[in-house]
BAFILUM-318402 format. One record per residue (C-alpha): residue number from 1; residue in three letters; x, y, z. Coordinates in nm, 4 decimals, decimal comma, padded with zeros to 6 digits. Layout:
! BAFILUM-318402
<num:NUM&residu:ALA&u:X&v:Y&w:Z>
...
//
This chain:
! BAFILUM-318402
<num:1&residu:MET&u:-02,1003&v:01,3690&w:-06,1741>
<num:2&residu:LYS&u:-01,9461&v:01,2157&w:-06,4896>
<num:3&residu:ARG&u:-01,7662&v:01,5330&w:-06,5525>
<num:4&residu:LYS&u:-01,6354&v:01,5396&w:-06,1956>
<num:5&residu:CYS&u:-01,5099&v:01,1757&w:-06,2124>
<num:6&residu:TYR&u:-01,3374&v:01,2528&w:-06,5393>
<num:7&residu:PHE&u:-01,1282&v:01,5398&w:-06,3870>
<num:8&residu:VAL&u:-01,0479&v:01,3273&w:-06,0857>
<num:9&residu:LEU&u:-00,9281&v:01,0420&w:-06,3191>
<num:10&residu:ALA&u:-00,7263&v:01,2867&w:-06,5214>
<num:11&residu:GLY&u:-00,5698&v:01,4240&w:-06,2040>
<num:12&residu:VAL&u:-00,4740&v:01,0723&w:-06,0990>
<num:13&residu:LEU&u:-00,3135&v:00,9925&w:-06,4350>
<num:14&residu:MET&u:-00,1209&v:01,3156&w:-06,4421>
<num:15&residu:SER&u:00,0131&v:01,2410&w:-06,0928>
<num:16&residu:LEU&u:00,1275&v:00,9015&w:-06,1939>
<num:17&residu:TYR&u:00,2871&v:01,0340&w:-06,5091>
<num:18&residu:ILE&u:00,4776&v:01,2907&w:-06,2983>
<num:19&residu:CYS&u:00,6056&v:01,0202&w:-06,0706>
<num:20&residu:GLY&u:00,7134&v:00,8172&w:-06,3510>
<num:21&residu:ALA&u:00,4312&v:00,5298&w:-06,3493>
<num:22&residu:SER&u:00,3389&v:00,3445&w:-06,6609>
<num:23&residu:VAL&u:00,0088&v:00,5044&w:-06,7834>
<num:24&residu:GLU&u:00,0644&v:00,4838&w:-07,1558>
<num:25&residu:LEU&u:00,0501&v:00,2166&w:-07,4056>
<num:26&residu:GLN&u:00,3909&v:00,0665&w:-07,4938>
<num:27&residu:ASP&u:00,5709&v:00,1966&w:-07,8070>
<num:28&residu:LYS&u:00,6072&v:-00,1287&w:-07,9745>
<num:29&residu:ASP&u:00,7859&v:-00,0084&w:-08,2739>
<num:30&residu:SER&u:01,0698&v:00,1432&w:-08,0578>
<num:31&residu:MET&u:01,0850&v:-00,1764&w:-07,8610>
<num:32&residu:LYS&u:01,1311&v:-00,3763&w:-08,1873>
<num:33&residu:ARG&u:01,3930&v:-00,1326&w:-08,3031>
<num:34&residu:ALA&u:01,5745&v:-00,1347&w:-07,9683>
<num:35&residu:ALA&u:01,5936&v:-00,5157&w:-07,9610>
<num:36&residu:LYS&u:01,8340&v:-00,5088&w:-08,2397>
<num:37&residu:ILE&u:02,0627&v:-00,2634&w:-08,0770>
<num:38&residu:LYS&u:02,3799&v:-00,3216&w:-07,8658>
<num:39&residu:GLY&u:02,5534&v:-00,0103&w:-07,7587>
<num:40&residu:GLU&u:02,9114&v:00,0803&w:-07,8345>
<num:41&residu:PHE&u:02,9990&v:00,0606&w:-07,4706>
<num:42&residu:TYR&u:02,8047&v:-00,2719&w:-07,3895>
<num:43&residu:PHE&u:03,0763&v:-00,4567&w:-07,1845>
<num:44&residu:ASP&u:03,0985&v:-00,8289&w:-07,2569>
<num:45&residu:GLY&u:03,4315&v:-00,9058&w:-07,0970>
<num:46&residu:GLY&u:03,6194&v:-00,9051&w:-07,4133>
<num:47&residu:THR&u:03,7655&v:-00,5449&w:-07,3572>
<num:48&residu:ASP&u:04,0383&v:-00,4112&w:-07,1426>
<num:49&residu:PHE&u:03,8757&v:-00,2508&w:-06,8497>
<num:50&residu:LYS&u:04,0648&v:00,0712&w:-06,8207>
<num:51&residu:VAL&u:04,0461&v:00,1382&w:-07,1908>
<num:52&residu:TRP&u:03,6646&v:00,0827&w:-07,1850>
<num:53&residu:GLN&u:03,6019&v:00,2960&w:-06,8748>
<num:54&residu:LYS&u:03,8148&v:00,5979&w:-07,0071>
<num:55&residu:ASN&u:03,6287&v:00,5904&w:-07,3492>
<num:56&residu:ALA&u:03,2806&v:00,5003&w:-07,2086>
<num:57&residu:ARG&u:03,3126&v:00,7863&w:-06,9506>
<num:58&residu:ILE&u:03,4164&v:01,0513&w:-07,2080>
<num:59&residu:SER&u:03,1475&v:00,9480&w:-07,4406>
<num:60&residu:LEU&u:02,8705&v:00,9575&w:-07,1559>
<num:61&residu:THR&u:02,9909&v:01,2933&w:-07,0398>
<num:62&residu:LYS&u:02,9647&v:01,4321&w:-07,3834>
<num:63&residu:LYS&u:02,6197&v:01,2911&w:-07,4220>
<num:64&residu:LEU&u:02,5071&v:01,4462&w:-07,0863>
<num:65&residu:GLY&u:02,6183&v:01,7856&w:-07,2354>
<num:66&residu:ILE&u:02,8566&v:01,8624&w:-06,9444>
<num:67&residu:SER&u:03,2044&v:01,7999&w:-07,0854>
<num:68&residu:ASP&u:03,2892&v:02,1763&w:-07,0827>
<num:69&residu:LYS&u:03,1386&v:02,2449&w:-06,7438>
<num:70&residu:LEU&u:03,3322&v:01,9712&w:-06,5737>
<num:71&residu:PHE&u:03,6604&v:02,0729&w:-06,7039>
<num:72&residu:ALA&u:03,6233&v:02,4636&w:-06,7198>
<num:73&residu:GLU&u:03,7398&v:02,6975&w:-06,4548>
<num:74&residu:ARG&u:03,4872&v:02,7155&w:-06,1748>
<num:75&residu:LEU&u:03,3291&v:03,0262&w:-06,0209>
<num:76&residu:PRO&u:03,3949&v:03,0720&w:-05,6411>
<num:77&residu:LEU&u:03,1231&v:02,8919&w:-05,4427>
<num:78&residu:GLU&u:03,0566&v:03,2084&w:-05,2222>
<num:79&residu:PRO&u:02,8533&v:02,9898&w:-04,9626>
<num:80&residu:LYS&u:02,5915&v:03,2131&w:-04,7915>
<num:81&residu:ILE&u:02,4453&v:03,0748&w:-04,4686>
<num:82&residu:LEU&u:02,0617&v:03,1138&w:-04,4505>
<num:83&residu:TRP&u:02,0036&v:02,9488&w:-04,0976>
<num:84&residu:HIS&u:02,1598&v:02,7133&w:-03,8465>
<num:85&residu:ARG&u:01,9848&v:02,4990&w:-03,5850>
<num:86&residu:LYS&u:02,0525&v:02,2186&w:-03,3460>
<num:87&residu:VAL&u:01,8609&v:01,9042&w:-03,4084>
<num:88&residu:GLU&u:01,8780&v:01,5434&w:-03,2758>
<num:89&residu:ASN&u:02,2140&v:01,3791&w:-03,3202>
<num:90&residu:GLY&u:02,3730&v:01,6951&w:-03,4595>
<num:91&residu:THR&u:02,3203&v:02,0326&w:-03,6383>
<num:92&residu:ILE&u:02,1778&v:02,1460&w:-03,9728>
<num:93&residu:THR&u:02,2858&v:02,4665&w:-04,1626>
<num:94&residu:LYS&u:02,1087&v:02,5808&w:-04,4754>
<num:95&residu:ILE&u:02,3601&v:02,7309&w:-04,7314>
<num:96&residu:VAL&u:02,3379&v:02,8678&w:-05,0891>
<num:97&residu:LEU&u:02,6374&v:02,7846&w:-05,3118>
<num:98&residu:GLN&u:02,7085&v:02,9545&w:-05,6529>
<num:99&residu:SER&u:02,7181&v:02,6353&w:-05,8768>
<num:100&residu:GLU&u:02,7715&v:02,8216&w:-06,2100>
<num:101&residu:LYS&u:02,6960&v:03,1620&w:-06,3544>
<num:102&residu:ASP&u:02,3330&v:03,2672&w:-06,2897>
<num:103&residu:TYR&u:02,2565&v:02,9424&w:-06,0960>
<num:104&residu:GLU&u:02,2451&v:02,9269&w:-05,7079>
<num:105&residu:LEU&u:02,2387&v:02,5796&w:-05,5444>
<num:106&residu:PRO&u:02,0683&v:02,5376&w:-05,2114>
<num:107&residu:ILE&u:02,2117&v:02,2723&w:-04,9685>
<num:108&residu:TYR&u:02,1781&v:02,1479&w:-04,6061>
<num:109&residu:LEU&u:02,5033&v:02,0807&w:-04,4355>
<num:110&residu:CYS&u:02,4216&v:01,8298&w:-04,1626>
<num:111&residu:LEU&u:02,6976&v:01,7616&w:-03,9043>
<num:112&residu:PRO&u:02,6835&v:01,4908&w:-03,6390>
<num:113&residu:GLU&u:02,7884&v:01,5344&w:-03,2803>
<num:114&residu:GLY&u:03,1589&v:01,5053&w:-03,2189>
<num:115&residu:LYS&u:03,4807&v:01,6485&w:-03,3544>
<num:116&residu:GLY&u:03,5224&v:01,4732&w:-03,6891>
<num:117&residu:PRO&u:03,6297&v:01,4663&w:-03,9567>
<num:118&residu:PHE&u:03,3308&v:01,2665&w:-04,0620>
<num:119&residu:PRO&u:03,2428&v:01,0365&w:-04,3584>
<num:120&residu:VAL&u:02,9998&v:01,2537&w:-04,5594>
<num:121&residu:TRP&u:02,6969&v:01,1473&w:-04,7780>
<num:122&residu:ILE&u:02,5583&v:01,3595&w:-05,0569>
<num:123&residu:CYS&u:02,1718&v:01,3162&w:-05,0356>
<num:124&residu:VAL&u:01,9586&v:01,3662&w:-05,3433>
<num:125&residu:GLN&u:01,5637&v:01,3335&w:-05,3624>
<num:126&residu:GLY&u:01,3442&v:01,2226&w:-05,6366>
<num:127&residu:HIS&u:01,0121&v:01,3276&w:-05,7696>
<num:128&residu:GLY&u:00,8723&v:01,4989&w:-05,4578>
<num:129&residu:THR&u:00,8740&v:01,8485&w:-05,3164>
<num:130&residu:GLY&u:01,2536&v:01,8800&w:-05,2616>
<num:131&residu:MET&u:01,5437&v:01,8277&w:-05,0389>
<num:132&residu:HIS&u:01,3556&v:01,8922&w:-04,7227>
<num:133&residu:ALA&u:01,2494&v:01,5235&w:-04,7268>
<num:134&residu:SER&u:01,6155&v:01,4487&w:-04,6360>
<num:135&residu:ILE&u:01,5804&v:01,6263&w:-04,3149>
<num:136&residu:SER&u:01,2308&v:01,5100&w:-04,2609>
<num:137&residu:VAL&u:01,0558&v:01,8553&w:-04,2336>
<num:138&residu:LYS&u:00,7848&v:02,0359&w:-04,4391>
<num:139&residu:TRP&u:00,9171&v:02,2454&w:-04,7081>
<num:140&residu:GLN&u:00,6809&v:02,5367&w:-04,6200>
<num:141&residu:ASP&u:00,8720&v:02,6204&w:-04,3031>
<num:142&residu:GLU&u:01,1715&v:02,3700&w:-04,2734>
<num:143&residu:LYS&u:01,0938&v:02,3274&w:-03,9120>
<num:144&residu:THR&u:00,7748&v:02,1185&w:-03,8801>
<num:145&residu:PHE&u:00,8480&v:01,7561&w:-03,8612>
<num:146&residu:LYS&u:00,7076&v:01,5400&w:-04,1501>
<num:147&residu:TYR&u:00,7066&v:01,1650&w:-04,1429>
<num:148&residu:ASP&u:00,8093&v:00,9766&w:-04,4449>
<num:149&residu:ASN&u:00,7288&v:00,6047&w:-04,4800>
<num:150&residu:GLY&u:00,9587&v:00,5581&w:-04,7843>
<num:151&residu:ASP&u:01,2821&v:00,5857&w:-04,5787>
<num:152&residu:ARG&u:01,3720&v:00,9003&w:-04,7649>
<num:153&residu:ASP&u:01,5115&v:01,0953&w:-04,4741>
<num:154&residu:PHE&u:01,8656&v:01,0314&w:-04,5706>
<num:155&residu:ALA&u:02,0354&v:01,2983&w:-04,3631>
<num:156&residu:VAL&u:01,8468&v:01,1927&w:-04,0422>
<num:157&residu:GLN&u:01,9759&v:00,8395&w:-04,1042>
<num:158&residu:CYS&u:02,3285&v:00,9677&w:-04,1563>
<num:159&residu:LEU&u:02,3368&v:01,1776&w:-03,8454>
<num:160&residu:ALA&u:02,2039&v:00,8713&w:-03,6455>
<num:161&residu:LYS&u:02,5147&v:00,6837&w:-03,7670>
<num:162&residu:GLY&u:02,7604&v:00,9532&w:-03,7062>
<num:163&residu:TYR&u:02,7970&v:01,0454&w:-04,0798>
<num:164&residu:ALA&u:02,7758&v:01,3957&w:-04,2047>
<num:165&residu:ALA&u:02,5415&v:01,4816&w:-04,4944>
<num:166&residu:VAL&u:02,5144&v:01,7329&w:-04,7678>
<num:167&residu:CYS&u:02,1629&v:01,7553&w:-04,9097>
<num:168&residu:VAL&u:02,1428&v:01,8873&w:-05,2499>
<num:169&residu:GLU&u:01,8357&v:02,0676&w:-05,4060>
<num:170&residu:GLN&u:01,8140&v:01,9094&w:-05,7489>
<num:171&residu:ARG&u:01,7397&v:02,1057&w:-06,0605>
<num:172&residu:ALA&u:01,3549&v:02,1034&w:-06,1394>
<num:173&residu:PHE&u:01,2777&v:01,9909&w:-05,7743>
<num:174&residu:GLY&u:01,1705&v:02,1851&w:-05,4658>
<num:175&residu:GLU&u:01,3022&v:02,5365&w:-05,4605>
<num:176&residu:LYS&u:01,4627&v:02,4906&w:-05,8018>
<num:177&residu:SER&u:01,1334&v:02,3810&w:-05,9699>
<num:178&residu:CYS&u:00,9556&v:02,6148&w:-06,2026>
<num:179&residu:MET&u:00,6157&v:02,4745&w:-06,0837>
<num:180&residu:ALA&u:00,3897&v:02,5886&w:-05,8081>
<num:181&residu:ASN&u:00,3928&v:02,4381&w:-05,4487>
<num:182&residu:HIS&u:00,7437&v:02,2748&w:-05,5279>
<num:183&residu:LYS&u:00,5958&v:02,0188&w:-05,7711>
<num:184&residu:PRO&u:00,8478&v:01,8722&w:-06,0101>
<num:185&residu:GLY&u:00,9242&v:02,0748&w:-06,3223>
<num:186&residu:CYS&u:01,1349&v:01,8260&w:-06,5090>
<num:187&residu:SER&u:00,9475&v:01,8283&w:-06,8341>
<num:188&residu:ARG&u:01,0069&v:02,1940&w:-06,8949>
<num:189&residu:LEU&u:01,3601&v:02,2261&w:-06,7489>
<num:190&residu:ALA&u:01,4724&v:01,9046&w:-06,9343>
<num:191&residu:SER&u:01,3484&v:02,0601&w:-07,2611>
<num:192&residu:HIS&u:01,5186&v:02,3866&w:-07,1695>
<num:193&residu:ALA&u:01,8539&v:02,1987&w:-07,1124>
<num:194&residu:PHE&u:01,8418&v:02,0518&w:-07,4565>
<num:195&residu:MET&u:01,8207&v:02,4150&w:-07,5954>
<num:196&residu:PHE&u:02,1558&v:02,4844&w:-07,4393>
<num:197&residu:GLY&u:02,3063&v:02,1664&w:-07,5535>
<num:198&residu:GLU&u:02,2712&v:02,0184&w:-07,2107>
<num:199&residu:THR&u:02,0628&v:01,7611&w:-07,0392>
<num:200&residu:LEU&u:01,8897&v:01,7791&w:-06,6931>
<num:201&residu:ILE&u:02,0730&v:01,4603&w:-06,5711>
<num:202&residu:GLY&u:02,4060&v:01,6171&w:-06,6694>
<num:203&residu:ASN&u:02,3311&v:01,9376&w:-06,4886>
<num:204&residu:ARG&u:02,2310&v:01,7542&w:-06,1795>
<num:205&residu:VAL&u:02,5542&v:01,5612&w:-06,1891>
<num:206&residu:PHE&u:02,7411&v:01,8915&w:-06,2157>
<num:207&residu:ASP&u:02,5695&v:02,0288&w:-05,9111>
<num:208&residu:VAL&u:02,6837&v:01,7079&w:-05,7121>
<num:209&residu:ASP&u:03,0380&v:01,7956&w:-05,8376>
<num:210&residu:ARG&u:03,0044&v:02,1367&w:-05,6977>
<num:211&residu:ALA&u:02,8793&v:01,9959&w:-05,3601>
<num:212&residu:ILE&u:03,2059&v:01,7869&w:-05,3655>
<num:213&residu:ASP&u:03,3960&v:02,1173&w:-05,4207>
<num:214&residu:TYR&u:03,2191&v:02,2497&w:-05,1107>
<num:215&residu:ILE&u:03,3107&v:01,9358&w:-04,9141>
<num:216&residu:TYR&u:03,6794&v:01,9688&w:-05,0100>
<num:217&residu:THR&u:03,6817&v:02,3087&w:-04,8532>
<num:218&residu:ARG&u:03,5974&v:02,1793&w:-04,5041>
<num:219&residu:LYS&u:03,8315&v:02,0265&w:-04,2436>
<num:220&residu:ASP&u:03,5466&v:01,8510&w:-04,0688>
<num:221&residu:LEU&u:03,4694&v:01,6227&w:-04,3613>
<num:222&residu:LEU&u:03,6631&v:01,3290&w:-04,4880>
<num:223&residu:LYS&u:03,7714&v:01,3557&w:-04,8525>
<num:224&residu:ASN&u:03,8304&v:00,9780&w:-04,8822>
<num:225&residu:LYS&u:03,4747&v:00,8790&w:-04,7836>
<num:226&residu:ILE&u:03,2445&v:01,0774&w:-04,9809>
<num:227&residu:GLY&u:02,9243&v:00,8762&w:-05,0729>
<num:228&residu:ILE&u:02,6015&v:00,9649&w:-05,2585>
<num:229&residu:VAL&u:02,2705&v:00,8276&w:-05,1829>
<num:230&residu:GLY&u:01,9298&v:00,8910&w:-05,3461>
<num:231&residu:ASN&u:01,5963&v:00,7233&w:-05,4325>
<num:232&residu:SER&u:01,4191&v:00,7279&w:-05,7695>
<num:233&residu:GLY&u:01,5122&v:01,0498&w:-05,9623>
<num:234&residu:GLY&u:01,7710&v:01,0928&w:-05,6677>
<num:235&residu:GLY&u:01,8942&v:00,7453&w:-05,7243>
<num:236&residu:THR&u:01,9295&v:00,8209&w:-06,1147>
<num:237&residu:THR&u:02,1505&v:01,1153&w:-06,0247>
<num:238&residu:ALA&u:02,3448&v:00,9069&w:-05,7698>
<num:239&residu:ILE&u:02,4311&v:00,6349&w:-06,0405>
<num:240&residu:TYR&u:02,5256&v:00,8882&w:-06,3023>
<num:241&residu:SER&u:02,7390&v:01,0754&w:-06,0665>
<num:242&residu:GLY&u:02,9011&v:00,7620&w:-05,9507>
<num:243&residu:ALA&u:02,9766&v:00,6750&w:-06,3186>
<num:244&residu:ILE&u:03,1543&v:01,0184&w:-06,3855>
<num:245&residu:LEU&u:03,2784&v:01,1865&w:-06,0751>
<num:246&residu:ASN&u:03,6067&v:01,0432&w:-05,9541>
<num:247&residu:ARG&u:03,5904&v:01,2091&w:-05,6160>
<num:248&residu:LEU&u:03,3021&v:01,0086&w:-05,4851>
<num:249&residu:THR&u:03,4017&v:00,6949&w:-05,3137>
<num:250&residu:HIS&u:03,0672&v:00,5309&w:-05,2308>
<num:251&residu:VAL&u:02,7444&v:00,5094&w:-05,4300>
<num:252&residu:MET&u:02,4019&v:00,3798&w:-05,3139>
<num:253&residu:PRO&u:02,1418&v:00,4498&w:-05,5805>
<num:254&residu:SER&u:01,7858&v:00,3295&w:-05,5082>
<num:255&residu:SER&u:01,4748&v:00,2597&w:-05,7219>
<num:256&residu:CYS&u:01,6433&v:00,3601&w:-06,0410>
<num:257&residu:PHE&u:01,8084&v:00,0441&w:-06,1836>
<num:258&residu:SER&u:01,6937&v:-00,2181&w:-06,4372>
<num:259&residu:THR&u:01,7743&v:-00,1846&w:-06,8122>
<num:260&residu:TYR&u:01,7158&v:00,1044&w:-07,0394>
<num:261&residu:LYS&u:01,5075&v:-00,1178&w:-07,2687>
<num:262&residu:ASP&u:01,2942&v:-00,2762&w:-07,0008>
<num:263&residu:SER&u:01,2176&v:00,0456&w:-06,8062>
<num:264&residu:ILE&u:01,3100&v:00,3701&w:-06,9461>
<num:265&residu:LEU&u:01,1950&v:00,2640&w:-07,2964>
<num:266&residu:ALA&u:00,9200&v:00,0168&w:-07,2142>
<num:267&residu:MET&u:00,7098&v:00,2545&w:-07,0142>
<num:268&residu:ALA&u:00,6369&v:00,6139&w:-06,9509>
<num:269&residu:HIS&u:00,9018&v:00,7916&w:-06,7496>
<num:270&residu:CYS&u:00,9858&v:01,1510&w:-06,6546>
<num:271&residu:GLN&u:01,1836&v:01,3454&w:-06,9237>
<num:272&residu:CYS&u:01,4799&v:01,3782&w:-06,6814>
<num:273&residu:ASN&u:01,5718&v:01,0134&w:-06,7393>
<num:274&residu:TYR&u:01,6664&v:01,0734&w:-07,0958>
<num:275&residu:PHE&u:01,9653&v:01,1742&w:-07,2931>
<num:276&residu:SER&u:02,0235&v:01,1496&w:-07,6747>
<num:277&residu:GLY&u:02,1706&v:00,8157&w:-07,7918>
<num:278&residu:MET&u:02,1531&v:00,6281&w:-07,4659>
<num:279&residu:LEU&u:02,0679&v:00,3056&w:-07,6414>
<num:280&residu:GLN&u:02,3529&v:00,3405&w:-07,8819>
<num:281&residu:TRP&u:02,5848&v:00,4290&w:-07,5903>
<num:282&residu:GLY&u:02,5213&v:00,1110&w:-07,3632>
<num:283&residu:GLU&u:02,2967&v:-00,0107&w:-07,0878>
<num:284&residu:MET&u:02,2453&v:00,0403&w:-06,7132>
<num:285&residu:GLY&u:02,4665&v:-00,2419&w:-06,6190>
<num:286&residu:ASP&u:02,7515&v:-00,0394&w:-06,8130>
<num:287&residu:LEU&u:02,6451&v:00,2729&w:-06,6216>
<num:288&residu:ALA&u:02,6897&v:00,1020&w:-06,2845>
<num:289&residu:GLY&u:03,0071&v:-00,0542&w:-06,3981>
<num:290&residu:LEU&u:03,1566&v:00,2720&w:-06,4658>
<num:291&residu:CYS&u:03,1413&v:00,3416&w:-06,0958>
<num:292&residu:ALA&u:03,4274&v:00,0967&w:-06,0401>
<num:293&residu:PRO&u:03,6302&v:00,0877&w:-05,8188>
<num:294&residu:LYS&u:03,3980&v:00,3058&w:-05,5998>
<num:295&residu:TYR&u:03,1913&v:00,0910&w:-05,3436>
<num:296&residu:LEU&u:02,8543&v:00,0401&w:-05,4979>
<num:297&residu:VAL&u:02,5261&v:-00,0703&w:-05,3388>
<num:298&residu:ILE&u:02,2263&v:-00,0937&w:-05,5756>
<num:299&residu:VAL&u:01,8932&v:-00,0835&w:-05,4038>
<num:300&residu:ASN&u:01,5863&v:-00,2250&w:-05,5743>
<num:301&residu:GLY&u:01,2202&v:-00,3142&w:-05,4791>
<num:302&residu:GLN&u:01,0992&v:-00,6414&w:-05,5430>
<num:303&residu:LYS&u:00,7635&v:-00,5114&w:-05,6597>
<num:304&residu:ASP&u:00,8757&v:-00,1886&w:-05,8247>
<num:305&residu:PRO&u:00,6501&v:-00,1358&w:-06,1299>
<num:306&residu:ILE&u:00,8757&v:00,1127&w:-06,3139>
<num:307&residu:PHE&u:01,2138&v:-00,0656&w:-06,2641>
<num:308&residu:PRO&u:01,1433&v:-00,4372&w:-06,3103>
<num:309&residu:ILE&u:01,3324&v:-00,6765&w:-06,0776>
<num:310&residu:ASN&u:01,4049&v:-00,9547&w:-06,3137>
<num:311&residu:PRO&u:01,5812&v:-00,7433&w:-06,5761>
<num:312&residu:ALA&u:01,7495&v:-00,5499&w:-06,2997>
<num:313&residu:LYS&u:01,8900&v:-00,8800&w:-06,1547>
<num:314&residu:ALA&u:02,0228&v:-00,9975&w:-06,5112>
<num:315&residu:GLU&u:02,1729&v:-00,6536&w:-06,5622>
<num:316&residu:PHE&u:02,3573&v:-00,6445&w:-06,2238>
<num:317&residu:GLU&u:02,5270&v:-00,9709&w:-06,3134>
<num:318&residu:ARG&u:02,6848&v:-00,7728&w:-06,5987>
<num:319&residu:THR&u:02,7897&v:-00,5027&w:-06,3471>
<num:320&residu:LYS&u:02,9544&v:-00,7676&w:-06,1426>
<num:321&residu:LEU&u:03,1443&v:-00,8872&w:-06,4541>
<num:322&residu:ILE&u:03,2761&v:-00,5280&w:-06,4958>
<num:323&residu:TYR&u:03,3839&v:-00,4920&w:-06,1377>
<num:324&residu:LYS&u:03,5622&v:-00,8334&w:-06,1583>
<num:325&residu:SER&u:03,7346&v:-00,7169&w:-06,4715>
<num:326&residu:ALA&u:03,8360&v:-00,3962&w:-06,3021>
<num:327&residu:GLY&u:03,9892&v:-00,6086&w:-06,0154>
<num:328&residu:TYR&u:03,7331&v:-00,5245&w:-05,7413>
<num:329&residu:PRO&u:03,4736&v:-00,8140&w:-05,7479>
<num:330&residu:ASP&u:03,3714&v:-00,7479&w:-05,3929>
<num:331&residu:ARG&u:03,2811&v:-00,3798&w:-05,4128>
<num:332&residu:CYS&u:02,9459&v:-00,4084&w:-05,5813>
<num:333&residu:LYS&u:02,6275&v:-00,5492&w:-05,4116>
<num:334&residu:MET&u:02,2639&v:-00,5456&w:-05,4800>
<num:335&residu:VAL&u:02,0022&v:-00,5204&w:-05,2208>
<num:336&residu:ILE&u:01,6372&v:-00,6022&w:-05,2832>
<num:337&residu:GLY&u:01,3603&v:-00,4754&w:-05,0617>
<num:338&residu:ASN&u:01,0240&v:-00,6721&w:-05,0106>
<num:339&residu:ALA&u:00,8138&v:-00,4005&w:-05,1585>
<num:340&residu:GLY&u:00,7947&v:-00,1244&w:-05,4316>
<num:341&residu:HIS&u:00,9453&v:00,1971&w:-05,5340>
<num:342&residu:ARG&u:01,1199&v:00,3212&w:-05,2153>
<num:343&residu:PHE&u:01,4406&v:00,3203&w:-05,0306>
<num:344&residu:TYR&u:01,5125&v:00,0230&w:-04,7754>
<num:345&residu:LYS&u:01,7295&v:00,1580&w:-04,4979>
<num:346&residu:ALA&u:01,7143&v:-00,1611&w:-04,2889>
<num:347&residu:ASP&u:01,8389&v:-00,3711&w:-04,5837>
<num:348&residu:ALA&u:02,0897&v:-00,1133&w:-04,7590>
<num:349&residu:TRP&u:02,2811&v:00,0546&w:-04,4726>
<num:350&residu:PRO&u:02,4182&v:-00,2750&w:-04,3080>
<num:351&residu:VAL&u:02,5764&v:-00,3605&w:-04,6570>
<num:352&residu:MET&u:02,7094&v:-00,0098&w:-04,7200>
<num:353&residu:ASP&u:02,8349&v:00,0354&w:-04,3593>
<num:354&residu:LYS&u:03,0795&v:-00,2495&w:-04,4144>
<num:355&residu:PHE&u:03,2322&v:-00,0812&w:-04,6960>
<num:356&residu:LEU&u:03,2815&v:00,2296&w:-04,4804>
<num:357&residu:GLN&u:03,4735&v:00,0549&w:-04,2113>
//
């Protein structure tokens, strides 16, 4: 019995680790060291915004290991349709794109009823079993409905509003995981990315940019209203994409914002959250501020254990300062749900919808 209990406990702890929960003792030595650091691009209002943004973005792109990819000549997307079906409020088509040499990117193209062109949202999932959650089906057959009580069915939400959606399968998740049963494979693939001089975060951002390339090929999608929404690991990709990719216009990251020091450093997180020199670069408020002048709605949970709310609130004040310095003080908002680590559609969309009018 004791042996059985041990293995059950070990399984629970591993599950918590994969999901990013804090199950390890705090690294106090690193916390002391970090307390003395203020990153090079920590914005305090004493710098010209345009100069700061240009230099901070160049630096961040290099640290994520995607400078060459972003500006190199790109392969043709060569979209291949796998299936197409009618759903409530529209249609869904599963497509595979050629993101880069030797790497194919699965997406769902979700179009609402009507003629268009439509505002479009890139939907990115976090540490689960893949992009299928965005269309609320099981990954095993992509036809059977699966209820999600964390409001992660982003594409379903978009179709109901008359928005289009492009759901991206993130690297190390779902069909692009190296683990059985679609379990997240971030630890291994993040380490492999380092071997190529890249990062998993950076490669996910690059795939978002390739999804935007695809959006630009379609006449039924608006190029001046391209948003990105995601929760947890999807929120992380959303906020980094917003910070770097100019063609995005609206950014809605969820359950991924606090401070590097109080969240990513202070407790155990998945390896996909890290890049070399992040503390020397700046803080999450700076990351969010790089999104300016894009419309930004940051979504947090009041009781989120891995992205503490009080540091998040304080850090968002710095993001507001950056947006004000950019000349767009009214384009960034914070929404706080009354529970934990999840998306809050009833709170978030009314704020973002006003930005889409």
